[in-house]
C-alpha positions in Angstrom: 96.0 56.6 -65.7 98.8 55.7 -63.4 99.6 52.0 -62.7 100.7 51.0 -59.2 103.4 48.4 -59.5 103.6 45.8 -56.8 106.8 45.6 -54.9 108.6 42.3 -55.7 108.6 39.8 -52.8 111.9 39.2 -51.1 113.2 35.6 -50.9 111.9 35.3 -47.3 108.5 36.7 -48.2 108.2 34.2 -51.0 109.3 31.4 -48.7 106.7 32.4 -46.1 104.0 32.5 -48.8 105.0 29.0 -50.0 105.0 27.6 -46.5 101.5 29.0 -45.9 100.3 27.4 -49.1 101.7 24.0 -47.9 100.0 24.5 -44.5 96.6 25.2 -46.1 96.9 22.2 -48.4 98.0 19.9 -45.6 95.2 21.2 -43.3 92.6 20.3 -46.0 94.1 16.8 -46.4 94.2 16.1 -42.6 90.6 17.3 -42.1 89.4 15.2 -45.0 91.1 12.2 -43.3 89.9 12.7 -39.8 86.2 13.4 -40.8 85.8 10.7 -43.4 84.0 7.7 -41.8 86.3 5.3 -43.5 89.5 6.9 -42.1 88.6 9.2 -39.3 88.7 8.6 -35.6 85.5 8.0 -33.4 86.1 11.2 -31.4 86.0 13.5 -34.4 83.3 11.6 -36.2 81.1 11.9 -33.2 82.1 15.6 -32.7 81.1 16.3 -36.3 77.6 14.9 -35.7 77.0 17.9 -33.3 77.9 20.5 -35.9 75.6 22.2 -38.3 78.3 22.3 -40.9 80.6 19.8 -42.6 84.3 20.2 -41.9 85.2 18.3 -45.1 83.3 20.9 -47.1 84.1 24.1 -45.2 87.6 23.8 -43.9 89.6 25.2 -46.9 92.8 26.3 -45.0 94.4 26.7 -41.6 92.5 29.8 -40.6 89.2 28.0 -41.0 90.2 25.7 -38.0 89.1 28.6 -35.7 85.6 27.3 -36.4 86.3 24.4 -34.1 86.9 26.7 -31.1 89.5 25.8 -28.5 90.5 22.2 -28.0 89.6 21.2 -24.4 92.3 19.9 -22.1 90.0 17.3 -20.4 89.1 15.6 -23.7 92.4 13.7 -23.5 92.2 12.8 -19.9 90.9 9.2 -19.3 89.5 6.7 -21.7 88.5 5.0 -23.8 91.8 5.8 -25.6 90.7 4.0 -28.8 88.3 6.8 -29.6 91.4 8.6 -30.8 92.6 5.8 -33.2 91.7 6.7 -36.8 89.8 4.0 -38.6 92.4 4.2 -41.3 95.0 3.0 -38.8 92.9 0.5 -36.9 95.1 -2.4 -38.1 98.3 -0.8 -37.0 100.2 -1.4 -33.7 99.3 1.5 -31.5 101.3 3.2 -28.7 99.9 5.4 -26.0 102.0 8.2 -24.6 101.3 10.4 -21.7 102.1 14.0 -20.7 104.2 14.5 -17.6 101.2 14.4 -15.2 102.5 17.3 -13.2 99.1 19.1 -13.3 96.7 16.3 -12.5 95.5 13.3 -14.6 97.9 12.9 -17.5 96.7 13.5 -21.1 97.0 10.4 -23.3 97.9 10.5 -27.0 97.9 7.6 -29.3 100.6 7.1 -31.9 101.7 4.6 -34.5 104.6 6.3 -36.4 104.5 10.0 -35.6 107.3 9.9 -33.1 109.5 8.2 -35.7 108.6 10.7 -38.4 109.2 13.6 -36.1 112.6 12.5 -35.0 113.7 11.3 -38.4 112.9 14.8 -39.7 114.8 16.3 -36.7 117.8 14.1 -37.5 118.3 16.1 -40.7 118.9 19.2 -38.5 121.8 17.6 -36.6 125.4 18.0 -37.8 127.6 14.9 -38.4 130.4 16.7 -36.4 128.5 17.0 -33.2 126.3 13.9 -33.6 128.5 11.5 -35.7 126.8 8.8 -37.8 127.2 5.5 -36.2 127.9 6.9 -32.7 126.0 5.5 -29.8 123.7 7.7 -27.6 122.7 8.1 -24.0 119.2 9.0 -23.1 119.3 10.7 -19.6 115.8 11.9 -19.1 112.2 11.0 -18.4 111.2 7.4 -19.3 108.1 5.4 -18.5 104.9 6.3 -20.4 106.4 9.3 -22.2 107.3 9.0 -25.9 110.7 10.7 -25.3 112.6 7.5 -24.6 111.4 5.7 -27.7 111.9 8.8 -29.8 115.5 9.3 -28.7 116.1 5.6 -29.3 114.7 6.0 -32.8 116.9 9.1 -33.4 120.0 7.1 -32.5 119.0 4.2 -34.8 118.2 6.6 -37.7 121.8 7.9 -37.3 123.2 4.4 -37.2 123.8 4.1 -33.5 122.5 2.3 -30.4 120.8 4.1 -27.5 121.6 3.4 -23.9 118.8 4.5 -21.5 118.6 5.5 -17.9 115.4 4.8 -16.0 113.9 8.0 -14.6 110.5 8.7 -13.1 109.8 12.4 -12.8 106.5 11.8 -11.2 108.3 10.4 -8.2 110.4 13.5 -8.0 107.2 15.7 -8.1 105.7 13.7 -5.3 108.8 14.2 -3.2 108.9 17.9 -3.8 105.2 18.3 -2.9 105.9 16.5 0.4 108.9 18.8 1.0 111.4 15.9 0.9 114.2 17.8 -0.8 116.9 15.6 0.5 115.2 12.6 -1.1 115.0 14.6 -4.4 118.7 15.1 -4.3 119.3 11.4 -3.5 117.2 10.4 -6.5 119.0 12.8 -8.8 122.3 11.4 -7.6 121.0 7.9 -8.3 120.0 8.9 -11.9 123.3 10.6 -12.5 125.3 7.7 -11.2 123.6 5.4 -13.6 124.6 7.7 -16.5 128.2 7.8 -15.2 128.3 4.0 -15.1 127.2 3.8 -18.7 129.6 6.5 -19.9 132.6 4.9 -18.3 131.7 1.4 -19.5 131.0 2.4 -23.1 133.5 4.7 -24.7 131.6 4.7 -28.0 128.8 6.9 -26.5 129.3 10.2 -28.2 125.9 11.8 -28.2 123.4 12.5 -25.4 119.9 13.7 -24.7 119.3 15.2 -21.3 117.6 17.9 -19.4 119.2 21.1 -18.1 119.3 20.1 -14.4 120.6 16.7 -15.2 123.2 18.0 -17.5 124.5 20.4 -14.8 124.5 17.6 -12.2 126.4 15.3 -14.6 129.0 17.9 -15.4 129.7 18.4 -11.7 130.9 14.7 -11.7 132.7 14.3 -15.0 134.2 16.1 -17.9 132.1 15.7 -21.1 135.3 15.9 -23.2 137.0 13.2 -21.2 134.1 10.8 -21.6 133.9 11.4 -25.3 130.7 13.4 -25.7 130.6 15.4 -28.9 127.0 16.5 -29.0 124.3 17.3 -26.4 120.6 17.5 -27.3 118.9 19.2 -24.4 115.3 20.0 -23.6 113.1 21.0 -20.6 111.4 23.9 -19.0 114.6 25.0 -17.3 116.1 25.9 -20.7 116.4 29.6 -20.0 118.8 32.1 -21.7 120.9 32.1 -18.5 121.3 28.3 -18.6 122.0 28.5 -22.4 124.9 30.8 -21.8 126.1 28.7 -18.8 126.0 25.5 -20.8 127.9 26.9 -23.8 130.5 28.8 -21.8 131.1 26.4 -18.9 129.5 22.9 -19.2 130.0 21.8 -22.8 133.8 21.9 -23.2 133.5 22.1 -27.0 130.6 19.7 -27.4 127.9 20.9 -29.8 124.7 22.1 -28.0 121.3 21.6 -29.5 118.4 23.0 -27.4 115.0 21.7 -28.1 111.3 22.3 -27.2 108.7 19.6 -27.7 106.0 17.7 -26.0 103.8 14.6 -26.5 101.1 16.6 -28.2 103.1 18.7 -30.6 106.2 16.6 -31.5 109.6 18.2 -31.7 110.4 21.8 -32.6 113.6 22.9 -34.4 115.8 25.6 -32.8 117.0 28.7 -34.6 120.7 28.2 -35.2 122.8 29.9 -32.5 123.3 33.6 -33.1 125.1 35.8 -30.5 122.8 38.6 -31.6 119.9 36.8 -29.9 121.6 37.3 -26.5 121.3 33.5 -25.8 117.5 33.5 -26.0 116.5 30.2 -27.4 114.0 30.4 -30.3 112.0 27.5 -31.6 110.0 26.8 -34.8 107.3 24.2 -34.8 107.6 21.3 -37.3 105.1 23.0 -39.7 102.9 21.9 -41.3 102.6 18.9 -39.0 102.3 21.2 -36.0 101.7 25.0 -35.8 102.4 27.3 -32.8 100.7 30.6 -32.6 101.5 33.2 -29.8 98.3 34.7 -28.7 96.8 37.2 -26.2 96.1 35.1 -23.1 92.8 37.0 -22.6 91.8 36.8 -26.3 93.3 33.6 -27.8 91.9 34.4 -31.2 94.3 37.4 -31.4 98.0 37.1 -32.2 100.4 39.3 -30.2 102.8 41.5 -32.0 106.3 40.3 -32.9 108.6 40.8 -29.9 105.6 40.6 -27.5 105.0 37.8 -25.0 101.9 35.7 -25.2 100.5 32.2 -24.6 101.2 29.4 -26.9 98.3 27.9 -28.9 99.1 24.6 -30.6 97.5 22.9 -33.5 98.7 19.4 -34.4 98.0 18.1 -37.9 98.9 14.5 -38.6 97.1 11.5 -40.0 97.4 10.0 -36.5 96.3 13.0 -34.4 94.3 16.1 -35.1 94.2 18.8 -32.3 93.1 22.3 -33.4 93.7 25.3 -31.1 95.0 23.9 -27.8 96.1 26.5 -25.3 99.3 25.2 -23.7 100.7 25.9 -20.3 103.6 27.9 -21.7 104.1 31.5 -22.6 106.7 32.7 -25.1 107.9 35.7 -27.2 106.6 35.8 -30.8 109.5 35.9 -33.2 109.7 36.4 -36.9 110.1 33.8 -39.6 113.7 33.0 -40.8 114.9 31.6 -44.1 115.4 28.1 -42.6 111.9 28.1 -41.0 109.7 30.6 -42.8 107.0 30.8 -40.2 106.6 32.3 -36.8 109.0 31.3 -34.0 108.6 31.1 -30.2 111.4 32.4 -27.9 112.1 32.3 -24.2 109.7 29.6 -23.2 108.5 29.7 -19.6 105.5 28.4 -17.7 102.3 30.4 -18.3 102.2 32.9 -15.4 98.5 32.1 -14.4 99.4 28.4 -14.0 102.9 28.7 -12.7 102.0 28.2 -9.1 100.4 24.8 -9.9 103.3 23.4 -11.9 106.0 21.4 -10.3 108.9 20.7 -12.7 111.2 18.6 -10.6 114.2 17.4 -12.4 113.5 19.1 -15.7 
């Protein structure tokens, strides 16, 4: 009788399997937390009352989360927001963060420490050459009810610096665009950029910066990054195309390190695949698994993954003790990419607005 020998796993295959085991274990832990009356949040405890099965007994891994169906967008619009606060965190100071509000009533997400955890983890991905320890930062991006300002401020503090912030309201820009007041949009962008210039010229110890593609381009039209001492630019936004990526590296950065990012209030912060010319400047992200999982699915059948190299819609699952959100269809579409040694799970490349929603999305200064 012949014996079929199994092919030994490659290092990457072994890493993928280990990452999956961690994801399944973390899924079980998070579900136990959110559906336990002592620790869970009112929303999910009430949701469970309408089920004929017990999530704490039957969710044994990530794939089992399909039993919840799709997470509905409107569940997070409006109040009472405390229905999302887990009983296990009821005595903690609670923040509420909102999405951009560019597609109607903003979604609200509660938080205690997730934004700090996410950005502390991300700090480990930054080099000390481009983002020196002890250097000060400039946050040139959306402020107000978004978590981004506090998160970048925490990132600066984790790395031993102080963060200077420019006040910016993208909702005002969106309103101006909808009214066709393009001159006013340009005036507002100029106002924001001038605030940044004032800070950069007054504080020569600002060496690191977060901004959006459009604001980075507008800033570089006014000043040399090298001359004002910027060594690293952490950049995110929906305008982060491969064309802008090439433009930023070849013309705007003047030797500064460029770190593209993809994130939102509901997911947290993804890590980028290290720059590789072979990718032809396509930016590829990997979600902060197991705290968040991105799947690239068939828009018409969101239970079905697309093949590697194919474009699909992003389906997000967030798994933290603060926030549980299984199977949310985002307004983005991406190319599904393969795991890599640094991030042994699927990636998402070439992010753009989902084509069926694109007409309803106004991005403004992003």
